[in-house]
N, C-alpha and C positions, 0 to 999 in steps of 0.2 A: 385792331384799332378802328375806331369810328372817327371820321373827320368831321369837324364842325361844318365846313363848307368848302367850296373849291379853292377859295383864296387861301384858307388856312393850309390846305393840302399843298398848295404851291409854295408857301413859306417853308414848310417842312422839306419839300424837295430841294429848295434853294440851299438849305443847310448841307445837304448831301452833295449838291453840285459844286459847292465851294472847293471841294477836294480836287476838282479837275482844273486844268489850265484852260481858262476861258477867254483868252485874248481874241479879239475879232469874232466873238460869238454872237449869234442871233438866236432868240428863242421864238419858236413858232407854235402857236396854239391851234389845235384842230377845232374848227367851228362846229357847234357853238360852245359846247361844254368845256373844251380844253382852253379856251381863251382866258377865263379868269385864273386858271392855274398858271398859264404862261405869263400873264400880266404880273402876278405876284412874284414869279421867278425873276422876271425882268427888273422889277422894282428893287428886289433884294440884292441882285447882282449888278445892277446898273448897266444893263445891256439892252439893245433894241428888242422890240417885240413886233411880231407880224402874225398874220393869220393864214391858214390854209383850209380851203373848203374841200372836204372829201365826203362823198356820198356812198352809202351802202347800196349794194345790188341785192334786192330782196327776191325771195322765191316767188314763182307765179301764183302759188296758192296761199302763201303767207309772207307778205312784204317785210315783216319784222325778222324773218329768218334769213340771215345774210349768206349770200353765195360768193361775195367778193365786194369790191369797192372801186370807185372811180375817183382819181385825183385830178388836179388841173391838167390841161393840155391832152386830155384823153388817156393819161397813164392809168393802167388798170391792174388789179390783181383779181384773178378768178379761181375759185376752188372748183375746177371742172369735175372732179370726182363727185362732189356733193351736188353740183348743178345737174349732172346727168341723172343722179339718183332721184332727184325731185322733179325730173321732167323738164328742166330748163335747157332748151337746145341753143345752138349758136345764134339762130335768128332772134330768139328772145333776148339773149344777152346783148347782142349788137344793138337792138332797139332800145334797151334800157340805157346803154352807154351813150347812144346818140341823144336821147332826151335829157340825160343827166348832165352832159357836158355844158349845155346852155344854162342850166340852173347854176352850175358851179361858176361859170363865167359871170353871170348876173350878180350872184351873191358876193363874189370876190370884189367886183367893182363897187358894190354897195358898201361893203365893210371898209375898203381902203379909202373911199371918198376921193378918188382920182390920184391918190398917192401911189408912187411907183413901188413895185416889190423890191425888197432889199436884195442886192446882189449876193448870191449864195456861193458862187464859185470860190473855192479854196477857203471857205469859212467853216468854223465849227458851228453846227446847227443843233440846237436842243429842240427836240420835237416833244411837245407836251400835250397830254390829254387828261381828262378827269378819271380815266380808267379804261380798261380794255376787257371786253367780254369774249370776243373771238379773235381779235388781232387783225381782221381783214382791212380795216381802215388804215392801220399802221403799216401793213404790208404795202398798200398802194402809196401811202405817203412817203415811205422810205424809198420806194422805187423812183418817185418823182424827184426826191432830193438827190438821188444818184444821177439822174438825168441832168440836173442843175449843177453837177460837179462839186457838191459840198465836200470839203476835205475830211470832215469827221462828223458822224451822226450819233448823237446821244439821245436816247429815248428816256423820257422822265414820266413815270406813272405813279399816282398814289396807290393804285390797286389793280391787280390782274391775276387771273388764275395761273398756277405754276406751269401748266402745259402751254399756255399762251406765251409766257415769259421764255420758256425753253425754245419755242418756235421762232420768236422774234430775235432773241439774243444773238444768234449766229449771223443775222442779216445786218447788224449795226456794229458800230465801234464800241459802244457802251450802253448799257441799259440799267436804269435805276427804277426799282419798284419797291415802294415802302411796305406793301402788304402783298403776299402771294398765298392766299388761302386755298386750302384743298377743296373746301366746299364753297361754291360760288353760284349764287342765284342771279344777281344783277349788280351792276356798279352802284346803283342807288342805295343798296342795303348797307353800304359802308359810309354813308353820309347822314348827318342829322338834318342838314338842309340840302336838298337836291332838286330845288326848283328849276324848271326849264329856263335856259338863258335866252333872252330875246335878241333880235337883231340890233335893237337900240343899245342894249347893254354891251354887245360886242363892239359896236362903234365907239362907245364911250371909253371902254377899257383900252382900246387901241390908240 
């Protein structure tokens, strides 16, 4: 399946999510690409939408190669085996986390425009993104949701490799992935329109 755009992918996910009991649910989009998906789900299901800023921790030699991710409040997921393999020691990882925490705080304040975060304790939380390549950001995001005492965590993805789905599924209450291809190059290959989402678009959608 090729999705027209992120909003269309969100509409398709909403149809699957209707099968779940969603009283007192909140849908959270991972910034920035997950926000249009989350906004479409929220509109279809008539539930609140919020945003979470999670940043990838890149390799020292290749920033695009993810070694883990940082969620709000310094909650992290680190693939230490891979980190050690590429020469990323504890000092490097701590430095990236320290620098990234401030970026996350600033972006979150920008997107929310001084609005308070939705209370997540005892809530059903739908965590949405436009896709997952490695699952690192989702790992960090779900850890943060558990810290916030969410009652139930549902991950909603248009597309993710089967091995990533298998890795994330045991960590959450429910996972919906519309496409789980065996051959996976990038998330963007499954979209006709995969333009980068701007900060302004995120704020408008929220």
